[in-house]
N, C-alpha and C positions, 0 to 999 in steps of 0.2 A: 827406373826403366831407362835402358841402355840403347842407344842407336848404333847399328853396325851392318856392314855388308858382308856377304859370304858368297862365294862362287867360284867359277873357273872361266878362263877365256882361251884365245888362240895362243897367248904367251905361256900358259901353264899346262895345256892339255892338248893332245892330238885330236884329229878329226874323229877317230875312232871312239874316243871317249865322249867328246863333245855331243855327238849325234845321239848318244844313250842318255843324255842328261837334259835333253830338250823338253820344255813343257808345251804340249800342243794346245792350240787356242781352245779346243772343245773341252779341255780337262783343266783349264788354268783356273776357272772359278772355284772348282772343287778343292784344288790344291791350296789355293789361298784360304779357303774356309778351314781346311784342316789345319793349316798353320795358325790361323787365328783361334782356333779351338784349344790347342794344347801348347803352343810354343810362344806366340807373340801377340801383343795387343795391336800391333799395326804391321802390315806385311805388303810387299809389292815384288813382283818377279819380272825381271827383263830377261827374255829368252830369244836369242838370235842365232844366226849361223857361226857367229864367233864367240859367243859368250852366254852363259847362264848365270844370272846373279839374283840373290835375294836381298832387298833392302828391308831391314826390320827394325822396329822399336819394341824391345822385348825385356821381360825380367829374366827369362830363361837364357842359360850360357850358350854361346856359339857352338860349342861341341854337341849340344842336344840338337841344334838345327842341322848341323853336318850329319849326324846319325839319321835324322829324319830324311835327308835329301838322299843319302845312300840307300836307305831302305825303299824309299818312293821309287827310285830308278833301278832297283834290284841290283845293287852293287854290294859287295862286302865292304864293311867300313874302311878297312885298311887299303882296300883296291882304290877307293875313291879319294881318301884322305890327301894322298900325295899330290894330287891336282888342285886341291882347293886353297884358296887364301881367305883369311878373315881380316876385315878391316874395321877398326873401332872408331867410333865418334868422327873425330877430325879427319882421320884418314879415309872413312867412308864418304864423308862430304866432299872432300878433295877429288876422290875417285869418281864420284857421280859427275861433278862439274867437268872433269877431263873426258869422261866417256861421251858426255852430251856434246862437248865441243869438238869431238872427233879426234882427240889427241891420244886416245887409247886404242884406236881402231887399226885394223890391218891396212886400211886405205886411210892414211893420215888425212884429216880434214874432211873425211866423207860425210855428207849431210844426212844419210838414211837413218844413222843411229838416232838422231834427235827425235824423229818421228816415231821410232821404236819405243824410245823411253816414254814419250807421250802416251803410247798405246798401253804401255805398262801401267802408267798412272791411272788412265781411264779404266782399265780392267781391275786394278785394286779399288778404285772408287766404287764401281759397279758391284764388287763382291763385298764392300762394306769393310775393307780392311785398310782404308786410307785415312788414317787418323790425323791429329793436328801436326805432329812432328813430321811424318813423310809428306803430307800435303805441303807444308812449308818447304821442305827439302826439294821436292820436285818443281815447285813454282820457282824457287830461287835457282835451281839448275837450269831450267828453261830460260830464265832470264840471263844467266851467265853465258850460256851458249849463244844467245842472240847477241850479246855484247861482243863476245869473242869473234863471231862471224862477221859482224858489222864494223869492227874497228881494227880487225887484222886481215891479212891476206891468207889465212890458213887454208882455205878451201881454193884459192885462185888457181893453184897448179896441181890440184889433186888429180891422181890417176885412179879413176874408179874401177871397180870390178868389171864393169861393162867394157870400158876402154881397154883394160887389160885382155879381156876376152877377144876383142877384135884384133889385138896385136899379136896374141898368140895364134889365132886363125890365119893371120897373114903369113906366118912362118910355115904353115903347112901348105896353104894355096897360094900361088904367086899373085892371083888376082881374085878378089871376092865377087867380081861381076859375073862369073860364070857358075857360081855356087847357089844351091838351094838350101835355104835355111828353115829350121823347125824350131819353134820355141815351145817348150811344154811348160804350162802355167800362165797366169795372166796377172801376177802381182807386180809390185813396184820394180823389183829387180829384173824381172823379164821385160818389162816396159822399158827400163834403161837399156838393156842389152838390145833390144830391138830398134830403139832409136839410133844407137851407135852403129849398128850393122846397116840399118837402112841408109845411112848416109855414104855407105860404100857402094850402094846401087846394085845390090845383089840380084840374081836372076829371078829368084822367087822367094817369098816368105810365106810361111804358114804358122798358125798358132793353134796349138792342141790344149784343150782344158776340160776338166771334169764337167763343168758347166759350159754348154756351147754358147749360150748367150754372151758370156764374158769373153770367150775366145773371139766371137765375132766382132765385138766392140773393139778390141785391140787390133785384130787383123784388119779391120776397116781402115784404121789410122795409116797402115803402111800398104794399102791395097794388096792385101794378102788374103790367104784362105784360112778358114776356121775349120777346125777338126775336133772331133770327140775323141777322147782318149782311148776308147774302145776299138777305134779303127787303126791305131798305131801298128799292131802286128801286120796288117796288110799294107801299110803306107811308109814304114820306117825306110825302107830300101831307096825311097825317092830322094832322100836328104843327105847332103854332104856334110852339113854342119848342124849339130843339135845342142841347144842350150837349154837346160831343165832347172827349174826352181819352183817346187811346189811344196805345200805343206803336208804332204803324205807321210804317213807313219811307216810306209812300206815302199820298197822300190818300185818305180813305175816301169823301169826297162831292165829286164834281166839278161844275163850273159847269153843264154839261148836265143832269145829275140834278136839280140844284136848280131849273133853269129849267123842267123838265117838271113837277116838284111844284107850282111857282107856277101853271102853266096849270092843273093839275087843281084847284088851290085858287081859281081864279077871281080871281087877283090878291090875295088876302087876305094880309096881311104875314106874313114869317117872321122870327123873331128867333133868330140863331145865335151862340153863343159857341164859339170854338175855343181850347181851353186846351192843346192839344198842340204840342210842339216835337220833331220837325218837324210842320208843320200837318196837321190831319185834313181840313180843307175848303179846296178851292182858292181862293186869294185872289181870282181872278176872280169868284167868285160874289158878291162885294160890289158889282160893277158893275150887278147886276140891280136894277131897280126892286122896291120892296117887300121886299128883303132887307136886314135890319140885322145885319151880320156884325162881330163884335168878336174880337180876339185878346188874348193876355196883356198886350202893350204897350199896347193900347187902354184896359186897366183901370187903368193906373198912376195917374192923376189921382184916381180914386175911391178907391183903397186908401190914398192919402196924405192924405186929409182929416183923420184923427185923429192925425197926427204931433205937432202942437203939444201936444196932450193928453197925449202920452207922453214929453215932452222930460225931465222930471225922471227918469223911470224909465230913459231912455236914459243920462243922466249917471251914475246909480247903477251901471248895468251897465258903463259904460266903466271905472269905478273897479275893480270887480271883476276885469274882464279885464286891465287893466294889472298888477294885483297878480299874477294868475296867469301873465301873460307873463314877468314878472321871474324867478318861481319855475322856470318851465320853461326859460328861458335859463340859469339857474344850473345846471340839470340838464344841459343841453347842454354848457356849458362843463366841468363836472365830467367828463362823459363823454370830452370831447376830451383830458383829461389822463390817461385810462386808460392808453394805450400808454407814456407817460413813467413813469407809477407802476409799470408792469409792469417796465420796463427798470431802474428803480432797485432794485426788489426783487430782481430776476435778478442785478444787479450785487452787492448785499449778500449773496445767497445763494451766488453764486460765491466771493466772498471768505471766507464762513463755511466753505464745503466745503473750500477749499484750506487754511485754518488748522487745521480739524478733522483733515484727512489727516495734515498735518504733526505736530500733536500726537500722534496714534495711532502714528506712526512713532517718536517719541521715547519714548513709554510702552513700546512694544514692545521697545526696546533697553535698557530699565530705567532710564530718567532719572527724577529725582525728580518726583512728581506735582504738587507745588506749583510747582515752577519750570516745568513744562510748562504749567500753567494760566496762570501769569504771562506767559509767552511768547505763548500762544494769544491772550489778551486784548489784550496789547500789539500783536501782529501784526494782529489784527483791526481794532483802533482806527486803526492807521497806514493800513491799506488804505481804510477808509472815509473817513478825513479827508485823504487825500492830494489827491484831485481838487479839492475845493473850496479847500484850502490853496493848491494850485498855480495854479488859476484866479485866486485873490486876488493871489498874487505876480506874475502875468503882466499885471496890468492897472494903470492909472494915472489919476490925475485924477478926473474926474467918474464915469467907469465904475467906478473902484475904489471910490469912495465909495457908489455905488449897489449894487454886489456886496456890500460890507461890511454895508450896512443889510439886504440880503436874508438874508445868512448869519446875521447876529444874530437876524433874526425866525424863520428856519428852525430854528435851533438854541436859540432862547429865551434869548439871551444879552442881559442887560440893559447 
């Protein structure tokens, strides 16, 4: 069984591809079950706005998993293949550690990815696809991420997507104190964005969500208004800044709806940030005059501005990760020896039982106990030492010298 990771991320694939390879929460269990049934004994799927990755312990080759992924998301094999990476064993372990620690994120050091990896592990456990290897990998991954974040300053100067969004908005509006804000969705990213914007004391905040109760809970924190999604066609024109991040598989705001809102606003500009993958706002809305629409990929430059300041922290984090990768690979190698160790112990146990049964028969017929014990010990010794002795006699030259060295080390013969 081989451990490997396969997927794509913001380094290898554009948003137009990433949004087509998202595994939605409601279908994740079925996808994991499908993988478990035909491709891998263990599987976990990490699917975020910036990456979709499969962590697998499998007998089947990675190419078959890549074919399945393309078919599942309705890609031609060649169409998707150029965006994928496959990371075997040690590379997969190192990658998981780096991802959880925030070293592979668009926002260097961002903390959300660790929670997303924990969700991926929980989903796999719930689906029954988190076996011994992946369980150990994820537990070690979380421990490494905790050590990196607690012993380095990797996250101290991080510029989150939320902070970058506020920075972008400030380029459009000289002051946010006069602006009306609408947040679509009620998840962690929207909450972060709302927190950052609220610090600027905007004129008004509203939260729209499919579930009104969740919208009310979030809106209450910022003295805002809660809206149902179905009311947006009548209310969109009221807002200057719209930030959206939902798990919807279809756009929430279409070009036509935005165009009507602009007319009602008499062409006053609208600043829109779509943090969802797949996108919540139709890309064509960006073609409209007076609409400033940004996606997660558009924020890449802003969130990278503090990378130089964190270079020393990154180097520290990489040292921690390399040490932990070595330890995990040692565990993997030791685990690969388990079948051989079991076979050796069974071989010894079988020899023990045979000699013990023979000794019992001798005692039953009245043989001297001391002689029986002597015969038992001699017989057991001969049985255990015969295979290595025979192997040594059957070899010659360099092979014999190598085997002799191995036997001397195994039996601690100086």
